N, C-alpha and C positions, 0 to 999 in steps of 0.2 A: 670455533664454536659460535654459533649464532644464538642470540637471545630473541625469542619470539613472544610477543605479548598477545594473549588470547583473552577475549571476553566471552564468558559462558553465561547463557541465560538458563536459569534453573527454576523449575516450578515444583513445589511439593517434593523436594529432594531428587527430582528427576531432571537430568540434563536435556534441555530442549534443542539448543542450537549454540554453535560457537562462531564468534566473529573476530575479525582482526581490528575492527573499528568500534570504539566505544559508542559513537553516534548510531551505528547500525544496530548494536546490541540494545541500546536504549529504545530505539524505534520498534524493534521486535518485541521487547518486553512490554511496551505501551500497547502494541497491537494485541498481545495476549491478555492484558488487563481489559481492553475493550471487549474481547471475545468472552471473557468471564462475565462481564456485566450484561452482555447480550444473552448469554446462556441463562442467567438468572431471570431476565425479562421473558425469554421464550418459555422457560419452565413454569413461570407463573401464569402464562396465557392458556395452558392446557390444549393448545392447538396442535402441538406435535407431542405425542405420547412417548415416542422412541427417543430415549436420552442420547443415543449415539447420533441420531439425525439432528437433534437440538444442538449438539456440540459441533457437528459439521457445518450447520447453517450459521451458527454463531461465529465460527472461524472464518467462513466465507464472507459474511457481512463485515467483519472486522478488517479483513484483508482488502475489501473494496469500500472502505470507509468514505473516501471522497465521493464516489458515485452515489452512495447511500445519502450523504449530506445534500448532494444535488437533487436527488429524488424527493427528499423531504422539504426542500426549499430552504434549508438552513444555510446553504452556500450557493453562490452563483457560479455557473460554469464560466470558465475564462473564455473570452471571445477570441476566436482564432485570428491570428495576425494575417493580414493580407500580404501576399508577396509583393515586393516592390516591382513596379513596372520597369522593364528593361527597354531602353531605347534601342531600336534596330540600328545596326551598324551598316552604313552605306558601303557598297562595294567600291573599292578604289581601283582605278586603272593603273596597273603597274607597268604598262608598256612604255618603255622609254628608249 
């Protein structure tokens, strides 16, 4: 018999997601916290009246947090690493 450890993220008594890693469960829970805060901000703005759309947008923005931070200038995009130059290999004459 195997023992399997599962981490369950629960919100308001509702099971949202199950993970096998505590780090993944914590990251997902933090993303949901961010979505909750964004939902509050969006609902205060009165720009989107539809509560379901507010929730969808909040979740989308929370899932793309890094890109949002780049767009807001709160975080710099990492500079792409240039591939190392490969020296051409000279053909060797194998005729012997």
